[in-house]
BALOBA-1460 file (C-alpha; in Angstrom, 3 decimals):
// residues 349
<rec num="1" residu="x" x="33.533" y="-45.608" z="-56.076"/>
<rec num="2" residu="x" x="31.110" y="-47.919" z="-57.328"/>
<rec num="3" residu="x" x="30.175" y="-45.602" z="-60.179"/>
<rec num="4" residu="x" x="33.856" y="-45.416" z="-61.310"/>
<rec num="5" residu="x" x="34.654" y="-49.104" z="-61.406"/>
<rec num="6" residu="x" x="31.195" y="-49.302" z="-63.688"/>
<rec num="7" residu="x" x="32.559" y="-46.656" z="-66.127"/>
<rec num="8" residu="x" x="36.312" y="-48.442" z="-65.724"/>
<rec num="9" residu="x" x="34.624" y="-51.901" z="-66.917"/>
<rec num="10" residu="x" x="32.677" y="-50.400" z="-69.934"/>
<rec num="11" residu="x" x="35.840" y="-48.227" z="-71.100"/>
<rec num="12" residu="x" x="37.581" y="-51.519" z="-70.649"/>
<rec num="13" residu="x" x="34.694" y="-53.671" z="-73.034"/>
<rec num="14" residu="x" x="34.778" y="-50.876" z="-75.431"/>
<rec num="15" residu="x" x="38.465" y="-51.060" z="-75.803"/>
<rec num="16" residu="x" x="38.089" y="-55.306" z="-76.386"/>
<rec num="17" residu="x" x="35.498" y="-54.487" z="-79.243"/>
<rec num="18" residu="x" x="37.483" y="-51.654" z="-80.764"/>
<rec num="19" residu="x" x="40.969" y="-54.450" z="-80.413"/>
<rec num="20" residu="x" x="38.646" y="-57.193" z="-82.535"/>
<rec num="21" residu="x" x="37.523" y="-54.463" z="-85.444"/>
<rec num="22" residu="x" x="40.590" y="-53.186" z="-85.817"/>
<rec num="23" residu="x" x="42.045" y="-57.148" z="-85.986"/>
<rec num="24" residu="x" x="39.277" y="-57.964" z="-88.847"/>
<rec num="25" residu="x" x="40.187" y="-54.460" z="-90.847"/>
<rec num="26" residu="x" x="44.243" y="-54.369" z="-90.398"/>
<rec num="27" residu="x" x="44.486" y="-55.285" z="-93.897"/>
<rec num="28" residu="x" x="42.120" y="-52.350" z="-95.461"/>
<rec num="29" residu="x" x="44.194" y="-49.876" z="-92.962"/>
<rec num="30" residu="x" x="46.363" y="-47.502" z="-94.952"/>
<rec num="31" residu="x" x="49.007" y="-45.602" z="-93.137"/>
<rec num="32" residu="x" x="46.307" y="-42.689" z="-93.043"/>
<rec num="33" residu="x" x="44.498" y="-44.200" z="-90.145"/>
<rec num="34" residu="x" x="47.204" y="-44.272" z="-88.245"/>
<rec num="35" residu="x" x="46.413" y="-41.082" z="-86.243"/>
<rec num="36" residu="x" x="42.892" y="-41.986" z="-85.604"/>
<rec num="37" residu="x" x="44.689" y="-44.711" z="-83.375"/>
<rec num="38" residu="x" x="46.780" y="-41.725" z="-81.723"/>
<rec num="39" residu="x" x="43.955" y="-39.756" z="-80.738"/>
<rec num="40" residu="x" x="41.672" y="-42.550" z="-79.384"/>
<rec num="41" residu="x" x="44.745" y="-43.624" z="-76.884"/>
<rec num="42" residu="x" x="45.242" y="-39.798" z="-75.997"/>
<rec num="43" residu="x" x="41.427" y="-39.485" z="-74.979"/>
<rec num="44" residu="x" x="41.208" y="-42.301" z="-72.613"/>
<rec num="45" residu="x" x="44.818" y="-41.143" z="-71.288"/>
<rec num="46" residu="x" x="42.989" y="-37.875" z="-70.120"/>
<rec num="47" residu="x" x="39.582" y="-39.775" z="-69.259"/>
<rec num="48" residu="x" x="41.071" y="-41.864" z="-66.963"/>
<rec num="49" residu="x" x="43.614" y="-38.939" z="-65.682"/>
<rec num="50" residu="x" x="39.999" y="-36.668" z="-64.973"/>
<rec num="51" residu="x" x="38.466" y="-39.836" z="-63.276"/>
<rec num="52" residu="x" x="41.630" y="-40.303" z="-61.024"/>
<rec num="53" residu="x" x="41.280" y="-36.542" z="-59.876"/>
<rec num="54" residu="x" x="37.596" y="-37.009" z="-59.182"/>
<rec num="55" residu="x" x="38.818" y="-39.890" z="-57.004"/>
<rec num="56" residu="x" x="41.417" y="-38.321" z="-55.173"/>
<rec num="57" residu="x" x="38.683" y="-34.900" z="-54.732"/>
<rec num="58" residu="x" x="36.209" y="-37.273" z="-53.273"/>
<rec num="59" residu="x" x="38.653" y="-39.146" z="-50.878"/>
<rec num="60" residu="x" x="39.927" y="-35.958" z="-49.788"/>
<rec num="61" residu="x" x="36.632" y="-34.635" z="-48.822"/>
<rec num="62" residu="x" x="35.553" y="-37.608" z="-46.517"/>
<rec num="63" residu="x" x="39.105" y="-37.032" z="-45.300"/>
<rec num="64" residu="x" x="38.183" y="-33.743" z="-44.057"/>
<rec num="65" residu="x" x="34.807" y="-34.292" z="-42.859"/>
<rec num="66" residu="x" x="36.060" y="-37.184" z="-40.618"/>
<rec num="67" residu="x" x="38.962" y="-34.503" z="-39.065"/>
<rec num="68" residu="x" x="35.984" y="-31.751" z="-38.751"/>
<rec num="69" residu="x" x="33.803" y="-34.233" z="-36.862"/>
<rec num="70" residu="x" x="36.964" y="-35.330" z="-34.834"/>
<rec num="71" residu="x" x="37.425" y="-31.744" z="-33.800"/>
<rec num="72" residu="x" x="33.765" y="-30.951" z="-33.284"/>
<rec num="73" residu="x" x="33.686" y="-33.954" z="-30.777"/>
<rec num="74" residu="x" x="36.805" y="-32.719" z="-28.731"/>
<rec num="75" residu="x" x="34.923" y="-28.990" z="-28.469"/>
<rec num="76" residu="x" x="31.865" y="-30.539" z="-26.976"/>
<rec num="77" residu="x" x="33.367" y="-32.559" z="-24.618"/>
<rec num="78" residu="x" x="35.465" y="-29.681" z="-23.638"/>
<rec num="79" residu="x" x="32.255" y="-27.427" z="-23.295"/>
<rec num="80" residu="x" x="30.781" y="-30.050" z="-21.315"/>
<rec num="81" residu="x" x="33.747" y="-29.971" z="-18.968"/>
<rec num="82" residu="x" x="33.672" y="-26.511" z="-18.584"/>
<rec num="83" residu="x" x="29.710" y="-26.315" z="-18.246"/>
<rec num="84" residu="x" x="30.160" y="-29.001" z="-15.143"/>
<rec num="85" residu="x" x="33.001" y="-26.915" z="-13.396"/>
<rec num="86" residu="x" x="31.221" y="-23.887" z="-13.229"/>
<rec num="87" residu="x" x="27.939" y="-25.973" z="-12.100"/>
<rec num="88" residu="x" x="30.298" y="-26.965" z="-9.381"/>
<rec num="89" residu="x" x="31.893" y="-23.208" z="-8.380"/>
<rec num="90" residu="x" x="28.544" y="-21.900" z="-8.833"/>
<rec num="91" residu="x" x="27.107" y="-23.977" z="-5.846"/>
<rec num="92" residu="x" x="30.248" y="-23.339" z="-3.727"/>
<rec num="93" residu="x" x="30.206" y="-19.931" z="-3.988"/>
<rec num="94" residu="x" x="26.137" y="-19.920" z="-3.083"/>
<rec num="95" residu="x" x="26.942" y="-22.261" z="-0.183"/>
<rec num="96" residu="x" x="29.702" y="-20.004" z="1.241"/>
<rec num="97" residu="x" x="26.984" y="-17.136" z="0.392"/>
<rec num="98" residu="x" x="24.544" y="-18.713" z="2.533"/>
<rec num="99" residu="x" x="27.227" y="-19.173" z="5.194"/>
<rec num="100" residu="x" x="28.009" y="-15.871" z="5.554"/>
<rec num="101" residu="x" x="24.732" y="-14.619" z="5.319"/>
<rec num="102" residu="x" x="23.752" y="-16.805" z="8.770"/>
<rec num="103" residu="x" x="26.812" y="-15.717" z="10.676"/>
<rec num="104" residu="x" x="26.116" y="-12.215" z="9.598"/>
<rec num="105" residu="x" x="22.738" y="-12.584" z="11.367"/>
<rec num="106" residu="x" x="24.134" y="-14.218" z="14.119"/>
<rec num="107" residu="x" x="26.678" y="-11.208" z="14.827"/>
<rec num="108" residu="x" x="23.914" y="-8.594" z="13.862"/>
<rec num="109" residu="x" x="21.690" y="-10.559" z="16.643"/>
<rec num="110" residu="x" x="24.194" y="-10.460" z="19.204"/>
<rec num="111" residu="x" x="25.312" y="-6.878" z="18.776"/>
<rec num="112" residu="x" x="21.722" y="-5.848" z="18.999"/>
<rec num="113" residu="x" x="21.433" y="-6.937" z="22.557"/>
<rec num="114" residu="x" x="24.498" y="-5.012" z="23.477"/>
<rec num="115" residu="x" x="23.765" y="-1.975" z="21.570"/>
<rec num="116" residu="x" x="20.107" y="-1.638" z="20.463"/>
<rec num="117" residu="x" x="20.460" y="2.356" z="19.190"/>
<rec num="118" residu="x" x="23.641" y="1.879" z="17.204"/>
<rec num="119" residu="x" x="23.238" y="-1.115" z="15.139"/>
<rec num="120" residu="x" x="19.350" y="-1.512" z="14.582"/>
<rec num="121" residu="x" x="20.235" y="1.555" z="11.789"/>
<rec num="122" residu="x" x="22.254" y="-1.098" z="9.706"/>
<rec num="123" residu="x" x="19.769" y="-3.726" z="10.368"/>
<rec num="124" residu="x" x="18.926" y="-5.475" z="6.673"/>
<rec num="125" residu="x" x="15.415" y="-4.105" z="5.392"/>
<rec num="126" residu="x" x="14.585" y="-7.569" z="4.373"/>
<rec num="127" residu="x" x="14.506" y="-10.696" z="6.473"/>
<rec num="128" residu="x" x="15.092" y="-14.008" z="4.737"/>
<rec num="129" residu="x" x="14.593" y="-17.456" z="5.777"/>
<rec num="130" residu="x" x="17.256" y="-19.802" z="3.964"/>
<rec num="131" residu="x" x="16.642" y="-23.469" z="3.761"/>
<rec num="132" residu="x" x="20.185" y="-25.295" z="2.657"/>
<rec num="133" residu="x" x="19.910" y="-29.120" z="2.022"/>
<rec num="134" residu="x" x="23.479" y="-29.994" z="2.656"/>
<rec num="135" residu="x" x="23.552" y="-33.291" z="0.596"/>
<rec num="136" residu="x" x="22.573" y="-31.217" z="-2.830"/>
<rec num="137" residu="x" x="25.127" y="-29.201" z="-2.198"/>
<rec num="138" residu="x" x="27.414" y="-32.044" z="-2.355"/>
<rec num="139" residu="x" x="25.759" y="-34.114" z="-5.279"/>
<rec num="140" residu="x" x="26.577" y="-30.297" z="-7.014"/>
<rec num="141" residu="x" x="22.748" y="-30.629" z="-7.672"/>
<rec num="142" residu="x" x="20.917" y="-26.741" z="-7.259"/>
<rec num="143" residu="x" x="20.004" y="-25.081" z="-4.294"/>
<rec num="144" residu="x" x="16.753" y="-23.496" z="-4.191"/>
<rec num="145" residu="x" x="16.339" y="-20.978" z="-1.351"/>
<rec num="146" residu="x" x="13.025" y="-20.421" z="0.066"/>
<rec num="147" residu="x" x="13.129" y="-16.596" z="0.814"/>
<rec num="148" residu="x" x="9.990" y="-14.775" z="2.099"/>
<rec num="149" residu="x" x="10.306" y="-11.167" z="1.798"/>
<rec num="150" residu="x" x="8.924" y="-9.206" z="4.468"/>
<rec num="151" residu="x" x="8.568" y="-5.057" z="3.467"/>
<rec num="152" residu="x" x="9.066" y="-2.833" z="6.491"/>
<rec num="153" residu="x" x="5.900" y="-0.723" z="6.877"/>
<rec num="154" residu="x" x="6.753" y="3.283" z="7.307"/>
<rec num="155" residu="x" x="6.531" y="3.095" z="11.072"/>
<rec num="156" residu="x" x="9.575" y="0.701" z="10.819"/>
<rec num="157" residu="x" x="11.461" y="2.603" z="8.139"/>
<rec num="158" residu="x" x="11.227" y="5.919" z="10.147"/>
<rec num="159" residu="x" x="12.691" y="4.013" z="13.297"/>
<rec num="160" residu="x" x="15.612" y="3.027" z="11.015"/>
<rec num="161" residu="x" x="16.171" y="6.524" z="9.652"/>
<rec num="162" residu="x" x="16.130" y="7.953" z="13.325"/>
<rec num="163" residu="x" x="18.880" y="5.521" z="14.341"/>
<rec num="164" residu="x" x="21.014" y="6.776" z="11.537"/>
<rec num="165" residu="x" x="20.135" y="10.793" z="12.751"/>
<rec num="166" residu="x" x="20.606" y="9.519" z="16.012"/>
<rec num="167" residu="x" x="24.394" y="7.793" z="15.303"/>
<rec num="168" residu="x" x="25.000" y="10.663" z="13.094"/>
<rec num="169" residu="x" x="24.524" y="13.303" z="15.364"/>
<rec num="170" residu="x" x="26.838" y="11.292" z="18.220"/>
<rec num="171" residu="x" x="29.596" y="11.561" z="16.151"/>
<rec num="172" residu="x" x="28.867" y="15.254" z="15.197"/>
<rec num="173" residu="x" x="27.660" y="15.037" z="11.770"/>
<rec num="174" residu="x" x="24.976" y="17.641" z="12.645"/>
<rec num="175" residu="x" x="23.393" y="18.398" z="8.445"/>
<rec num="176" residu="x" x="23.688" y="14.516" z="7.648"/>
<rec num="177" residu="x" x="21.781" y="13.898" z="11.566"/>
<rec num="178" residu="x" x="19.282" y="16.596" z="10.355"/>
<rec num="179" residu="x" x="18.746" y="15.184" z="7.141"/>
<rec num="180" residu="x" x="17.447" y="11.535" z="8.677"/>
<rec num="181" residu="x" x="15.639" y="13.022" z="11.142"/>
<rec num="182" residu="x" x="12.956" y="14.874" z="8.618"/>
<rec num="183" residu="x" x="12.885" y="11.518" z="6.537"/>
<rec num="184" residu="x" x="12.088" y="9.865" z="9.337"/>
<rec num="185" residu="x" x="9.255" y="12.104" z="9.990"/>
<rec num="186" residu="x" x="8.359" y="12.131" z="6.257"/>
<rec num="187" residu="x" x="7.671" y="8.650" z="6.684"/>
<rec num="188" residu="x" x="5.640" y="8.768" z="9.946"/>
<rec num="189" residu="x" x="4.913" y="11.774" z="10.790"/>
<rec num="190" residu="x" x="3.666" y="10.376" z="14.431"/>
<rec num="191" residu="x" x="7.739" y="9.123" z="15.363"/>
<rec num="192" residu="x" x="7.772" y="11.499" z="18.419"/>
<rec num="193" residu="x" x="11.338" y="10.721" z="19.055"/>
<rec num="194" residu="x" x="12.608" y="12.391" z="15.733"/>
<rec num="195" residu="x" x="10.495" y="15.117" z="15.716"/>
<rec num="196" residu="x" x="11.497" y="15.833" z="19.866"/>
<rec num="197" residu="x" x="14.747" y="15.487" z="18.784"/>
<rec num="198" residu="x" x="15.013" y="17.866" z="15.494"/>
<rec num="199" residu="x" x="13.123" y="19.795" z="17.975"/>
<rec num="200" residu="x" x="15.622" y="20.202" z="20.674"/>
<rec num="201" residu="x" x="18.099" y="21.063" z="17.681"/>
<rec num="202" residu="x" x="16.110" y="24.257" z="16.566"/>
<rec num="203" residu="x" x="15.518" y="25.366" z="19.875"/>
<rec num="204" residu="x" x="19.478" y="25.151" z="20.964"/>
<rec num="205" residu="x" x="20.237" y="26.964" z="17.906"/>
<rec num="206" residu="x" x="17.767" y="30.015" z="18.423"/>
<rec num="207" residu="x" x="15.223" y="28.551" z="15.339"/>
<rec num="208" residu="x" x="12.333" y="29.045" z="16.914"/>
<rec num="209" residu="x" x="9.911" y="29.298" z="13.813"/>
<rec num="210" residu="x" x="10.735" y="26.304" z="12.603"/>
<rec num="211" residu="x" x="10.668" y="24.666" z="16.010"/>
<rec num="212" residu="x" x="7.328" y="26.253" z="16.560"/>
<rec num="213" residu="x" x="5.665" y="25.148" z="13.346"/>
<rec num="214" residu="x" x="7.127" y="21.227" z="13.913"/>
<rec num="215" residu="x" x="5.639" y="21.003" z="17.394"/>
<rec num="216" residu="x" x="2.321" y="22.120" z="16.123"/>
<rec num="217" residu="x" x="2.352" y="19.870" z="13.615"/>
<rec num="218" residu="x" x="3.051" y="17.207" z="16.180"/>
<rec num="219" residu="x" x="0.708" y="18.467" z="18.784"/>
<rec num="220" residu="x" x="-1.905" y="17.663" z="15.925"/>
<rec num="221" residu="x" x="-0.883" y="14.192" z="15.039"/>
<rec num="222" residu="x" x="0.012" y="13.270" z="18.480"/>
<rec num="223" residu="x" x="-2.192" y="14.884" z="20.841"/>
<rec num="224" residu="x" x="-1.719" y="12.653" z="23.796"/>
<rec num="225" residu="x" x="2.284" y="13.314" z="24.244"/>
<rec num="226" residu="x" x="2.768" y="16.143" z="26.372"/>
<rec num="227" residu="x" x="6.501" y="16.980" z="25.796"/>
<rec num="228" residu="x" x="5.274" y="18.551" z="22.347"/>
<rec num="229" residu="x" x="2.602" y="21.019" z="24.051"/>
<rec num="230" residu="x" x="5.189" y="21.856" z="26.408"/>
<rec num="231" residu="x" x="8.161" y="22.483" z="24.378"/>
<rec num="232" residu="x" x="5.718" y="24.683" z="21.975"/>
<rec num="233" residu="x" x="4.947" y="26.820" z="25.089"/>
<rec num="234" residu="x" x="8.495" y="27.039" z="25.760"/>
<rec num="235" residu="x" x="9.309" y="28.239" z="22.426"/>
<rec num="236" residu="x" x="6.357" y="30.546" z="22.591"/>
<rec num="237" residu="x" x="7.600" y="32.121" z="26.001"/>
<rec num="238" residu="x" x="10.875" y="32.488" z="24.439"/>
<rec num="239" residu="x" x="9.009" y="34.146" z="21.758"/>
<rec num="240" residu="x" x="7.196" y="36.634" z="24.381"/>
<rec num="241" residu="x" x="4.043" y="35.407" z="23.615"/>
<rec num="242" residu="x" x="2.439" y="33.666" z="27.119"/>
<rec num="243" residu="x" x="-1.195" y="34.125" z="26.193"/>
<rec num="244" residu="x" x="-0.848" y="31.593" z="23.202"/>
<rec num="245" residu="x" x="1.364" y="29.580" z="25.289"/>
<rec num="246" residu="x" x="-1.544" y="29.043" z="27.794"/>
<rec num="247" residu="x" x="-3.955" y="28.775" z="25.416"/>
<rec num="248" residu="x" x="-2.122" y="25.746" z="23.678"/>
<rec num="249" residu="x" x="-1.358" y="24.316" z="27.105"/>
<rec num="250" residu="x" x="-4.758" y="24.882" z="28.263"/>
<rec num="251" residu="x" x="-6.093" y="23.101" z="24.899"/>
<rec num="252" residu="x" x="-4.588" y="19.959" z="26.010"/>
<rec num="253" residu="x" x="-4.556" y="19.851" z="30.222"/>
<rec num="254" residu="x" x="-7.562" y="18.064" z="30.488"/>
<rec num="255" residu="x" x="-5.579" y="15.093" z="28.039"/>
<rec num="256" residu="x" x="-3.017" y="14.886" z="30.169"/>
<rec num="257" residu="x" x="-3.791" y="15.639" z="33.385"/>
<rec num="258" residu="x" x="-1.263" y="12.913" z="34.910"/>
<rec num="259" residu="x" x="1.607" y="14.892" z="33.835"/>
<rec num="260" residu="x" x="2.148" y="16.808" z="36.536"/>
<rec num="261" residu="x" x="5.297" y="18.664" z="35.133"/>
<rec num="262" residu="x" x="3.041" y="19.998" z="32.506"/>
<rec num="263" residu="x" x="0.633" y="21.626" z="34.918"/>
<rec num="264" residu="x" x="3.768" y="23.369" z="36.427"/>
<rec num="265" residu="x" x="4.674" y="25.149" z="33.478"/>
<rec num="266" residu="x" x="0.617" y="25.923" z="33.159"/>
<rec num="267" residu="x" x="1.247" y="27.566" z="36.463"/>
<rec num="268" residu="x" x="4.033" y="29.046" z="35.943"/>
<rec num="269" residu="x" x="2.719" y="30.739" z="32.514"/>
<rec num="270" residu="x" x="-0.495" y="32.157" z="34.837"/>
<rec num="271" residu="x" x="1.928" y="33.524" z="36.858"/>
<rec num="272" residu="x" x="3.582" y="35.433" z="34.216"/>
<rec num="273" residu="x" x="0.790" y="37.007" z="33.236"/>
<rec num="274" residu="x" x="-0.607" y="37.726" z="36.685"/>
<rec num="275" residu="x" x="-3.668" y="35.482" z="36.559"/>
<rec num="276" residu="x" x="-2.237" y="34.314" z="40.526"/>
<rec num="277" residu="x" x="-5.927" y="32.409" z="41.314"/>
<rec num="278" residu="x" x="-5.236" y="29.964" z="38.620"/>
<rec num="279" residu="x" x="-1.741" y="29.644" z="39.312"/>
<rec num="280" residu="x" x="-2.490" y="29.104" z="43.176"/>
<rec num="281" residu="x" x="-5.476" y="26.585" z="42.538"/>
<rec num="282" residu="x" x="-2.654" y="24.678" z="40.350"/>
<rec num="283" residu="x" x="0.152" y="24.889" z="42.457"/>
<rec num="284" residu="x" x="-2.188" y="24.216" z="45.554"/>
<rec num="285" residu="x" x="-3.095" y="20.391" z="43.536"/>
<rec num="286" residu="x" x="0.391" y="19.843" z="42.601"/>
<rec num="287" residu="x" x="1.969" y="20.570" z="46.323"/>
<rec num="288" residu="x" x="-0.982" y="18.472" z="47.389"/>
<rec num="289" residu="x" x="0.551" y="15.497" z="44.844"/>
<rec num="290" residu="x" x="3.596" y="15.747" z="45.735"/>
<rec num="291" residu="x" x="5.028" y="17.869" z="48.363"/>
<rec num="292" residu="x" x="8.655" y="17.378" z="48.051"/>
<rec num="293" residu="x" x="9.489" y="19.626" z="45.394"/>
<rec num="294" residu="x" x="10.708" y="23.050" z="46.196"/>
<rec num="295" residu="x" x="10.114" y="25.350" z="43.052"/>
<rec num="296" residu="x" x="6.352" y="24.104" z="43.192"/>
<rec num="297" residu="x" x="6.430" y="25.460" z="47.051"/>
<rec num="298" residu="x" x="8.070" y="28.944" z="46.091"/>
<rec num="299" residu="x" x="5.800" y="28.937" z="42.901"/>
<rec num="300" residu="x" x="2.779" y="28.796" z="45.524"/>
<rec num="301" residu="x" x="4.657" y="31.208" z="47.674"/>
<rec num="302" residu="x" x="4.813" y="34.185" z="45.728"/>
<rec num="303" residu="x" x="1.591" y="34.064" z="43.584"/>
<rec num="304" residu="x" x="0.043" y="34.045" z="47.078"/>
<rec num="305" residu="x" x="2.160" y="36.968" z="47.920"/>
<rec num="306" residu="x" x="1.129" y="38.903" z="45.209"/>
<rec num="307" residu="x" x="-2.590" y="38.177" z="46.011"/>
<rec num="308" residu="x" x="-2.058" y="39.783" z="49.359"/>
<rec num="309" residu="x" x="-1.981" y="36.550" z="51.545"/>
<rec num="310" residu="x" x="0.967" y="37.027" z="53.182"/>
<rec num="311" residu="x" x="0.443" y="34.716" z="56.078"/>
<rec num="312" residu="x" x="0.333" y="31.622" z="53.774"/>
<rec num="313" residu="x" x="2.820" y="33.030" z="51.398"/>
<rec num="314" residu="x" x="5.616" y="33.072" z="54.403"/>
<rec num="315" residu="x" x="4.175" y="29.332" z="55.130"/>
<rec num="316" residu="x" x="4.572" y="28.045" z="51.616"/>
<rec num="317" residu="x" x="8.080" y="30.222" z="51.782"/>
<rec num="318" residu="x" x="9.302" y="27.801" z="54.558"/>
<rec num="319" residu="x" x="8.250" y="24.743" z="52.943"/>
<rec num="320" residu="x" x="9.966" y="25.387" z="50.070"/>
<rec num="321" residu="x" x="12.946" y="25.990" z="52.553"/>
<rec num="322" residu="x" x="12.123" y="22.960" z="54.489"/>
<rec num="323" residu="x" x="12.434" y="20.542" z="50.885"/>
<rec num="324" residu="x" x="16.069" y="21.171" z="50.783"/>
<rec num="325" residu="x" x="15.782" y="20.893" z="46.398"/>
<rec num="326" residu="x" x="15.954" y="24.128" z="46.020"/>
<rec num="327" residu="x" x="18.826" y="25.675" z="43.832"/>
<rec num="328" residu="x" x="21.584" y="27.921" z="45.187"/>
<rec num="329" residu="x" x="20.010" y="31.206" z="43.764"/>
<rec num="330" residu="x" x="16.424" y="30.151" z="44.664"/>
<rec num="331" residu="x" x="17.287" y="29.542" z="48.486"/>
<rec num="332" residu="x" x="18.873" y="33.090" z="48.463"/>
<rec num="333" residu="x" x="15.710" y="34.274" z="46.955"/>
<rec num="334" residu="x" x="13.615" y="32.377" z="49.408"/>
<rec num="335" residu="x" x="15.126" y="33.190" z="52.458"/>
<rec num="336" residu="x" x="14.712" y="36.763" z="51.469"/>
<rec num="337" residu="x" x="11.410" y="36.689" z="51.443"/>
<rec num="338" residu="x" x="11.090" y="35.037" z="54.549"/>
<rec num="339" residu="x" x="12.918" y="37.200" z="56.331"/>
<rec num="340" residu="x" x="10.835" y="40.117" z="54.403"/>
<rec num="341" residu="x" x="7.672" y="38.794" z="55.563"/>
<rec num="342" residu="x" x="8.720" y="37.952" z="59.246"/>
<rec num="343" residu="x" x="9.641" y="41.834" z="59.468"/>
<rec num="344" residu="x" x="6.236" y="42.900" z="58.134"/>
<rec num="345" residu="x" x="4.460" y="40.779" z="60.646"/>
<rec num="346" residu="x" x="0.701" y="39.308" z="60.479"/>
<rec num="347" residu="x" x="-2.300" y="40.563" z="62.938"/>
<rec num="348" residu="x" x="-3.095" y="37.894" z="65.436"/>
<rec num="349" residu="x" x="-6.464" y="36.152" z="64.146"/>
């Protein structure tokens, strides 16, 4: 603006000088100089018009700039409000999430006590310890969660897969149950419950080849678990291979000395291949350990009779009768053998 004022002042000075000059020369001016004066006035008007236009343009630019500045400030204020509101919403959401996690953990712990088998399947893979400061939440300040990741080992993962498979089998989902059991064994081969259950499914469905392979691997990875050897021996007997069954049972007999049922199966297998001497030795030890099992007395009696020891056999049959633990069909067989041996009679010693 100061520049425009200076220009206007200069023009005024020039005009005053020109007027003085024109007065001193007025007598010498002829009619031919009048058009020049008109031309000078026209140039002055044009210049003033241009200056006024510039003033208007500059004023308009200043006005536009101030309006843009106001709009910018308004937008910044709105953005600040939105950011604050989003922070508050985020903090509230995280607070609700923490509360939900805490309630889920409490419910899971209660259900686990009531039914471990059905609820540990869906347990969380990671255990987290969340520490929340309630004063920070109220003040809309960021929440810090201290998470400790504890990855499960292969044995724990296999247990989870086993529980899933067990639940699927209970619900009649056989294919899904077998998939979970196989996954458990792929994660942790010594997982006994998964292998035992899967082998039982194969045996029940007559898939003896798959069952034998599964149990043979089980004996290798868990040699002290007698059930694998017993099931494998039974599979071999179903396949009419008693000699291999004896070999399997004999290989672990010393390690599984405390399992009486294991040795009873070995004795019955010896009896099947007519090796009554070894069968009698095992049955005598079994009835000495537990005399209330009628089937063991019956097995002893049969091997004694097959060995020609009828007097001892009769006593063993009678002891089997007294236990009262034989099934109906075996009771009838035992009574018949007692009657037959009594009819034969024995020479007095």
